ChimeraX commands (.cxc) that place a marker at each C-alpha (Angstrom):
marker #1 position 54.10,100.79,101.62 radius 0.5
marker #1 position 54.05,97.92,99.17 radius 0.5
marker #1 position 54.67,98.42,95.49 radius 0.5
marker #1 position 53.19,95.94,93.03 radius 0.5
marker #1 position 53.72,95.77,89.30 radius 0.5
marker #1 position 51.66,93.59,86.99 radius 0.5
marker #1 position 52.73,92.36,83.59 radius 0.5
marker #1 position 52.08,89.59,81.12 radius 0.5
marker #1 position 48.78,90.58,79.57 radius 0.5
marker #1 position 48.02,90.57,75.88 radius 0.5
marker #1 position 45.70,89.44,73.14 radius 0.5
marker #1 position 44.79,85.76,73.05 radius 0.5
marker #1 position 42.23,83.69,71.19 radius 0.5
marker #1 position 39.38,81.97,73.03 radius 0.5
marker #1 position 40.63,78.76,74.57 radius 0.5
marker #1 position 44.15,80.09,74.85 radius 0.5
marker #1 position 46.36,80.71,77.86 radius 0.5
marker #1 position 48.27,83.55,79.47 radius 0.5
marker #1 position 50.37,83.89,82.58 radius 0.5
marker #1 position 50.32,87.13,84.52 radius 0.5
marker #1 position 53.04,88.12,86.96 radius 0.5
marker #1 position 52.90,90.42,89.97 radius 0.5
marker #1 position 56.22,91.60,91.35 radius 0.5
marker #1 position 56.19,92.98,94.91 radius 0.5
marker #1 position 58.65,95.27,96.65 radius 0.5
marker #1 position 58.67,97.53,99.68 radius 0.5
marker #1 position 57.09,96.64,103.03 radius 0.5
marker #1 position 56.18,93.10,102.07 radius 0.5
marker #1 position 56.30,91.98,105.72 radius 0.5
marker #1 position 52.91,93.71,106.16 radius 0.5
marker #1 position 51.32,91.52,103.52 radius 0.5
marker #1 position 49.05,88.64,104.51 radius 0.5
marker #1 position 48.33,87.75,100.94 radius 0.5
marker #1 position 47.97,88.91,97.36 radius 0.5
marker #1 position 44.86,89.03,95.26 radius 0.5
marker #1 position 44.28,89.22,91.55 radius 0.5
marker #1 position 41.44,91.48,90.50 radius 0.5
marker #1 position 39.96,92.47,87.19 radius 0.5
marker #1 position 37.81,95.23,85.82 radius 0.5
marker #1 position 35.95,94.95,82.55 radius 0.5
marker #1 position 34.60,98.02,80.75 radius 0.5
marker #1 position 31.49,99.32,82.48 radius 0.5
marker #1 position 31.81,96.89,85.38 radius 0.5
marker #1 position 33.11,97.07,88.90 radius 0.5
marker #1 position 36.46,95.62,89.82 radius 0.5
marker #1 position 36.11,92.08,91.07 radius 0.5
marker #1 position 38.28,89.65,92.97 radius 0.5
marker #1 position 39.42,86.78,90.77 radius 0.5
marker #1 position 41.83,84.81,92.93 radius 0.5
marker #1 position 43.94,85.17,96.03 radius 0.5
marker #1 position 46.82,83.46,97.77 radius 0.5
marker #1 position 47.97,83.83,101.35 radius 0.5
marker #1 position 51.54,83.83,102.63 radius 0.5
marker #1 position 51.04,80.20,103.62 radius 0.5
marker #1 position 49.89,79.27,100.14 radius 0.5
marker #1 position 46.14,78.94,100.65 radius 0.5
marker #1 position 44.22,79.87,97.54 radius 0.5
marker #1 position 40.71,80.96,96.67 radius 0.5
marker #1 position 39.01,81.55,93.35 radius 0.5
marker #1 position 35.91,83.22,92.02 radius 0.5
marker #1 position 33.42,80.69,90.69 radius 0.5
marker #1 position 33.78,82.15,87.20 radius 0.5
marker #1 position 37.45,81.17,86.97 radius 0.5
marker #1 position 37.61,78.07,89.14 radius 0.5
marker #1 position 39.28,75.12,87.37 radius 0.5
marker #1 position 40.64,77.46,84.69 radius 0.5
marker #1 position 42.89,79.86,86.60 radius 0.5
marker #1 position 45.67,78.99,89.02 radius 0.5
marker #1 position 47.35,81.42,91.40 radius 0.5
marker #1 position 50.82,80.64,92.72 radius 0.5
marker #1 position 53.76,82.41,94.32 radius 0.5
marker #1 position 57.53,82.35,94.31 radius 0.5
marker #1 position 58.60,83.76,97.66 radius 0.5
marker #1 position 62.25,83.91,96.65 radius 0.5
marker #1 position 61.32,86.25,93.81 radius 0.5
marker #1 position 58.55,88.11,95.69 radius 0.5
marker #1 position 56.34,87.33,92.72 radius 0.5
marker #1 position 52.79,86.03,92.43 radius 0.5
marker #1 position 51.51,84.48,89.23 radius 0.5
marker #1 position 48.11,83.94,87.68 radius 0.5
marker #1 position 48.02,81.15,85.12 radius 0.5
marker #1 position 44.92,81.55,82.99 radius 0.5
marker #1 position 43.81,78.65,80.80 radius 0.5
marker #1 position 40.76,78.07,78.63 radius 0.5
marker #1 position 40.28,81.80,78.33 radius 0.5
marker #1 position 36.87,83.12,77.31 radius 0.5
marker #1 position 35.86,86.47,75.80 radius 0.5
marker #1 position 34.24,87.36,79.12 radius 0.5
marker #1 position 37.68,87.19,80.76 radius 0.5
marker #1 position 38.60,90.35,78.85 radius 0.5
marker #1 position 39.50,93.00,81.41 radius 0.5
marker #1 position 42.32,94.95,82.98 radius 0.5
marker #1 position 43.90,92.71,85.57 radius 0.5
marker #1 position 45.41,94.07,88.75 radius 0.5
marker #1 position 47.21,92.56,91.67 radius 0.5
marker #1 position 47.09,94.02,95.12 radius 0.5
marker #1 position 48.15,93.03,98.60 radius 0.5
marker #1 position 46.02,92.81,101.70 radius 0.5
marker #1 position 46.61,92.63,105.42 radius 0.5
marker #1 position 43.41,90.94,106.54 radius 0.5
marker #1 position 41.15,89.99,103.63 radius 0.5
marker #1 position 41.42,90.02,99.83 radius 0.5
marker #1 position 38.12,91.92,99.88 radius 0.5
marker #1 position 39.96,94.73,101.69 radius 0.5
marker #1 position 43.05,95.30,99.56 radius 0.5
marker #1 position 45.46,98.14,100.16 radius 0.5
marker #1 position 44.16,101.39,98.69 radius 0.5
marker #1 position 46.93,101.80,96.15 radius 0.5
marker #1 position 46.48,100.29,92.71 radius 0.5
marker #1 position 48.92,99.89,89.88 radius 0.5
marker #1 position 48.18,100.41,86.22 radius 0.5
marker #1 position 47.18,96.81,85.69 radius 0.5
marker #1 position 47.70,94.74,82.59 radius 0.5
marker #1 position 45.19,94.38,79.77 radius 0.5
marker #1 position 43.95,90.92,78.84 radius 0.5
marker #1 position 41.90,90.69,75.67 radius 0.5
marker #1 position 40.33,87.41,74.61 radius 0.5
marker #1 position 39.12,87.63,71.05 radius 0.5
marker #1 position 39.27,85.78,67.77 radius 0.5
marker link #1:1,2 radius 0.2
marker link #1:2,3 radius 0.2
marker link #1:3,4 radius 0.2
marker link #1:4,5 radius 0.2
marker link #1:5,6 radius 0.2
marker link #1:6,7 radius 0.2
marker link #1:7,8 radius 0.2
marker link #1:8,9 radius 0.2
marker link #1:9,10 radius 0.2
marker link #1:10,11 radius 0.2
marker link #1:11,12 radius 0.2
marker link #1:12,13 radius 0.2
marker link #1:13,14 radius 0.2
marker link #1:14,15 radius 0.2
marker link #1:15,16 radius 0.2
marker link #1:16,17 radius 0.2
marker link #1:17,18 radius 0.2
marker link #1:18,19 radius 0.2
marker link #1:19,20 radius 0.2
marker link #1:20,21 radius 0.2
marker link #1:21,22 radius 0.2
marker link #1:22,23 radius 0.2
marker link #1:23,24 radius 0.2
marker link #1:24,25 radius 0.2
marker link #1:25,26 radius 0.2
marker link #1:26,27 radius 0.2
marker link #1:27,28 radius 0.2
marker link #1:28,29 radius 0.2
marker link #1:29,30 radius 0.2
marker link #1:30,31 radius 0.2
marker link #1:31,32 radius 0.2
marker link #1:32,33 radius 0.2
marker link #1:33,34 radius 0.2
marker link #1:34,35 radius 0.2
marker link #1:35,36 radius 0.2
marker link #1:36,37 radius 0.2
marker link #1:37,38 radius 0.2
marker link #1:38,39 radius 0.2
marker link #1:39,40 radius 0.2
marker link #1:40,41 radius 0.2
marker link #1:41,42 radius 0.2
marker link #1:42,43 radius 0.2
marker link #1:43,44 radius 0.2
marker link #1:44,45 radius 0.2
marker link #1:45,46 radius 0.2
marker link #1:46,47 radius 0.2
marker link #1:47,48 radius 0.2
marker link #1:48,49 radius 0.2
marker link #1:49,50 radius 0.2
marker link #1:50,51 radius 0.2
marker link #1:51,52 radius 0.2
marker link #1:52,53 radius 0.2
marker link #1:53,54 radius 0.2
marker link #1:54,55 radius 0.2
marker link #1:55,56 radius 0.2
marker link #1:56,57 radius 0.2
marker link #1:57,58 radius 0.2
marker link #1:58,59 radius 0.2
marker link #1:59,60 radius 0.2
marker link #1:60,61 radius 0.2
marker link #1:61,62 radius 0.2
marker link #1:62,63 radius 0.2
marker link #1:63,64 radius 0.2
marker link #1:64,65 radius 0.2
marker link #1:65,66 radius 0.2
marker link #1:66,67 radius 0.2
marker link #1:67,68 radius 0.2
marker link #1:68,69 radius 0.2
marker link #1:69,70 radius 0.2
marker link #1:70,71 radius 0.2
marker link #1:71,72 radius 0.2
marker link #1:72,73 radius 0.2
marker link #1:73,74 radius 0.2
marker link #1:74,75 radius 0.2
marker link #1:75,76 radius 0.2
marker link #1:76,77 radius 0.2
marker link #1:77,78 radius 0.2
marker link #1:78,79 radius 0.2
marker link #1:79,80 radius 0.2
marker link #1:80,81 radius 0.2
marker link #1:81,82 radius 0.2
marker link #1:82,83 radius 0.2
marker link #1:83,84 radius 0.2
marker link #1:84,85 radius 0.2
marker link #1:85,86 radius 0.2
marker link #1:86,87 radius 0.2
marker link #1:87,88 radius 0.2
marker link #1:88,89 radius 0.2
marker link #1:89,90 radius 0.2
marker link #1:90,91 radius 0.2
marker link #1:91,92 radius 0.2
marker link #1:92,93 radius 0.2
marker link #1:93,94 radius 0.2
marker link #1:94,95 radius 0.2
marker link #1:95,96 radius 0.2
marker link #1:96,97 radius 0.2
marker link #1:97,98 radius 0.2
marker link #1:98,99 radius 0.2
marker link #1:99,100 radius 0.2
marker link #1:100,101 radius 0.2
marker link #1:101,102 radius 0.2
marker link #1:102,103 radius 0.2
marker link #1:103,104 radius 0.2
marker link #1:104,105 radius 0.2
marker link #1:105,106 radius 0.2
marker link #1:106,107 radius 0.2
marker link #1:107,108 radius 0.2
marker link #1:108,109 radius 0.2
marker link #1:109,110 radius 0.2
marker link #1:110,111 radius 0.2
marker link #1:111,112 radius 0.2
marker link #1:112,113 radius 0.2
marker link #1:113,114 radius 0.2
marker link #1:114,115 radius 0.2
marker link #1:115,116 radius 0.2
marker link #1:116,117 radius 0.2
marker link #1:117,118 radius 0.2
marker link #1:118,119 radius 0.2
view
């Protein structure tokens, strides 16, 4: 089983930046990649970005050119750099691992980290 812990959220003004971190431990050899997901109030959780073990990345259209996902294998940590934040980016952000596809993450979710974009 893989354990993932997210941190780095907070309150930021529109146009600002935040960097989220996702620290992994446990059976990380079973991981093919890590995805960042978010859930806004009243909405379903959605995939925001993902990165494979080889470093390939994918982004949702809504965050493309604003968010960047990266990883530090030595630290077993994945990051999500969020720039030009908009109020609609407000959500709880989660990271999760997957074996085959970021659309099929492992069934265990952490507590997430709250990101609030507001003036």
